[in-house]
C-alpha positions, 0 to 999 in steps of 0.5 A: 268785877267785870260785867261778863263775870257778873252776868255769868255768875247770876246765870249760874245761880239761876240755873242752879235754882231752875235745876232743883225745882220745888213745890210752892210752899208757904214761907215761914212767918217772918221770913223775907219774900223769895223774890227779895232773897234772889234779887239780893244775889247780884248785889252780893256778887259786887262785894262777895267773891262770886264763887261763894255767892253761887255756892250759897245759892246751890246749897240753899236751893239743893237743901230746900229740895232735899228737905222737901223730899224728906218732908214728903216721905214723912207725910206719906209714912204718916198717911200710910199708918193712918190708912192701915189703922182706918182699914183695920177699924172698918174691918173690926166694926163690920165684923161686929155687925156695924153698917159699912157707912158707920164703920167708915164714919168712925174710921174717918177719925183715924184718917179724915179723908174717909169722910167722903167714903162714909158719905157716899156709903150713906147715900148708897153710892159707889164706895170703891170709886171714892176709895180709888180717888183717895188712893192718889194721895201719897201714902194711901196707895193701898186703898186701891186694894181695899176698893177692889176687895169692897167691890168684889164683896158687894158683887158676890153679895157678902163677905165684906168683913172677911175681905177687909180683914184679909186686906188689913192683914196684908197691909200690916205685913207690907208695913212691917216689910217697909220698916225693914227696908227703911232700916236698910236704907238708913245706912245708905243715906248716912253713907251718902251724907258722909261722902257729901260732907267729906269735901267740906272737911278736906277743905277745912283741914287744908285751909287750917294747915296752910294748904291754900285750898280756900284761897284757890276755890274763892279766887281762881276761876278753876277753883270756882268751877271745882267748888260749884261743880262739887256742890252740885254733884254732892246735891245730885247724889243726895237727891238720887239716893232719896229718889231711889228710896222713894222708888223702893217704897213704891 
């Protein structure tokens, strides 16, 4: 392989990794270090067609990015459900006559971060400020509404139980709406994945019927460009769908 081709292939691989950044995560136990994996790419280019190496880099980087987005969405959904349960628990206990600090302490069993709000309530601090700070966590954004209701109730001198009950009902209605939206988005995600998989299916069919598609994408420069460009466009499309879904939830 000529040195210019080697340099260009490594540069494309690095560009694919840079274009799809990831949050730093702890690698699974027993997996090789990330640096070793990516340093092995130039070595593979000496024995494997460069188009395949770059394609693997694109698929791995894009797949990790999509998996990260999916995991973040699931964690946010779990947090939202826990926050809703905690708010309803606080509203029920305050309505039954329990002190707000005690209610928050019990609600922390449903969602641990509320321990900070419970400690603040015990010390007579500003609970709404703590709740707004907790609302920055993905899935807990609606704690801003709880904080506002808490602040208004304390300024008015009462009515905390009624305010929290009303907020809890509103959060449950929002949660029901989100489930409907998630169901509608499921079909869009399935369609996007099907469209992204169709080129691979067409390549397989062409190769098995003697069409020569596999030889074209692995041995011709134009085929390399088609392979890498198609993979990039497919991953961008899937990432776009995930971003749209995240925007709808927000």
